[in-house]
C-alpha positions in Angstrom: 94.5 66.0 61.4 92.8 68.1 58.6 91.8 71.9 59.2 87.9 72.1 58.4 87.0 74.7 57.1 87.9 78.1 57.1 85.2 81.9 57.3 86.3 85.4 56.7 83.5 88.0 58.1 82.0 90.8 56.5 84.6 93.2 58.2 87.6 90.8 56.9 88.8 88.7 60.3 89.4 85.4 59.0 88.6 82.1 61.4 89.2 79.0 61.4 87.3 76.2 62.5 87.6 72.5 63.1 85.2 69.6 64.2 85.2 67.2 66.5 82.5 64.3 66.8 83.2 63.3 71.1 80.7 60.8 72.6 77.6 61.7 74.7 78.4 60.2 77.6 81.7 61.7 77.9 80.1 65.2 76.6 77.9 65.3 80.2 80.5 63.7 81.9 83.7 66.4 81.7 82.8 68.6 78.4 85.5 69.9 76.4 87.8 69.9 79.7 90.2 66.8 79.1 89.3 67.4 75.1 89.8 71.9 74.8 94.4 71.9 75.4 95.2 69.4 72.8 92.3 70.6 70.7 93.7 74.3 70.8 97.0 73.2 70.1 96.1 71.9 67.1 93.6 74.4 65.7 96.5 76.9 66.8 98.7 74.4 64.6 96.9 74.5 61.5 96.6 78.7 61.7 100.4 78.9 62.0 100.7 76.6 59.0 98.9 78.8 57.0 100.4 81.6 58.1 103.6 80.4 57.6 102.6 79.1 54.6 102.3 83.1 53.5 98.1 82.6 53.1 95.9 84.6 52.5 93.8 83.3 55.4 95.5 84.8 57.8 93.4 83.5 61.0 92.8 85.9 64.6 90.3 83.4 65.1 89.3 79.6 66.6 86.5 77.9 67.3 85.9 74.2 68.1 82.7 72.7 67.7 82.4 69.5 69.3 79.0 67.0 67.7 77.9 64.9 70.0 78.3 61.6 68.2 74.5 60.0 69.2 73.1 63.1 67.0 71.7 65.3 69.9 73.6 68.3 69.9 76.9 70.2 69.2 79.0 73.3 71.6 81.2 75.7 70.0 84.5 77.1 71.4 86.4 80.0 71.3 90.1 78.9 71.2 92.6 81.5 72.5 94.7 80.8 68.9 98.1 82.9 70.7 98.3 80.7 74.2 97.3 77.2 71.5 100.3 77.6 69.4 102.3 78.1 72.9 100.4 74.5 74.4 101.1 73.4 70.2 105.5 74.9 70.5 105.9 72.8 74.1 104.8 69.9 72.8 107.1 69.7 70.0 109.3 70.3 72.1 108.4 67.9 74.3 108.4 65.3 71.7 112.1 66.0 70.4 113.4 66.2 73.9 112.1 61.7 75.0 112.7 60.9 71.1 116.8 61.3 72.2 117.1 65.6 72.2 118.8 67.5 73.5 
C-alpha cells in the first residue's frame, strides 16, 4: 500500500489519511466493521514508518475515508494509531510464526 495524504492543522498536529474504495452494497450491509481493524493496522504502519524515518511528518492522528465505488458517498473514520500499531505488530508476529519462525 501507499500512504494517500499527510496534513497539518493550524496547531501543528499532523494527520495521515488513507482512501479506500468499497462496494455500496457491502458498505450498506456491513459498514466498516469488516475492514476497520486491518485498515487501522495499515495506516498505523505508515505512521510508524514515518516516525522511524525521522520524518518531520510524525502523525498523531489518522483518518480512513471509505469512498463508495458508485459515487454515492463517502464516510470518514478517525482511527486510534496506537491501537493500530499494536494490531500491525501482532499481525507481523503471526505471519512470522506461520512461516516457521520461533
